[in-house]
C-alpha positions in Angstrom: 0.0 0.0 0.0 1.3 3.4 -0.9 1.0 6.2 1.6 0.5 9.7 0.1 2.0 13.0 1.5 -1.0 13.5 3.8 0.2 10.6 5.9 4.0 11.2 5.4 4.5 12.6 8.9 5.6 11.4 12.4 2.8 9.8 14.4 2.5 8.5 18.0 0.5 5.3 18.7 -1.3 4.9 22.0 -3.3 2.0 23.4 -5.7 3.8 25.8 -3.4 6.0 27.9 -0.3 3.9 27.3 2.3 5.1 24.7 3.2 2.3 22.3 5.6 3.7 19.7 6.3 6.7 17.5 7.4 7.1 13.8 6.1 7.1 10.3 3.1 4.9 9.4 5.5 2.4 7.8 7.7 2.3 10.9 4.8 1.9 13.2 3.3 -0.8 11.0 6.6 -2.7 10.9 7.2 -2.4 14.6 3.6 -3.4 15.7 2.4 -5.6 12.8 -0.7 -3.4 12.5 -1.8 -2.8 8.9 -1.5 0.7 7.3 -5.3 0.7 6.8 -5.9 0.0 10.5 -3.4 2.7 11.5 -5.3 5.3 9.4 -8.6 4.3 11.0 -7.0 4.9 14.5 -6.3 8.5 13.5 -9.9 9.4 12.7 -12.0 11.4 15.0 -14.9 8.9 14.8 -12.6 6.1 16.1 -11.3 8.3 19.0 -14.8 9.3 20.1 -16.4 5.8 19.8 -13.5 3.9 21.2 -11.9 6.2 23.7 -10.0 3.5 25.5 -8.8 1.8 22.3 -5.9 2.5 20.0 -5.3 6.1 18.9 -2.9 7.5 16.3 -1.9 11.1 17.0 0.0 13.2 14.5 3.2 14.8 15.9 3.2 18.5 14.9 6.3 20.1 13.5 7.8 22.8 15.8 8.5 25.1 12.8 4.8 25.0 11.8 3.8 25.9 15.4 6.3 28.7 15.6 5.0 30.1 12.3 1.4 30.0 13.5 2.4 31.5 16.8 4.2 34.5 15.3 1.6 35.2 12.7 -0.8 36.8 15.3 
C-alpha cells in the first residue's frame, strides 16, 4: 500500500493512555504488525470518540509550523 503525502509525517500510537511507539506509518506498521489501513482508522475522530480506550494514532506536529502560526498573530 502506498501512503500519500497527507500521511507522510511522524505519528504516535497509543493504546488507551499507554504510549506504544512513534514514527512514520511504515515504521509503526513494521514495529507493531498493524496494517496501514488500520493505523489510518485509528487516526480518525470517529474512532477516537467511539473507542476512547482503544488505540489512537496522533500526528506529531512540526515545531516550525507551530512557531510560524504563533508568530503570525
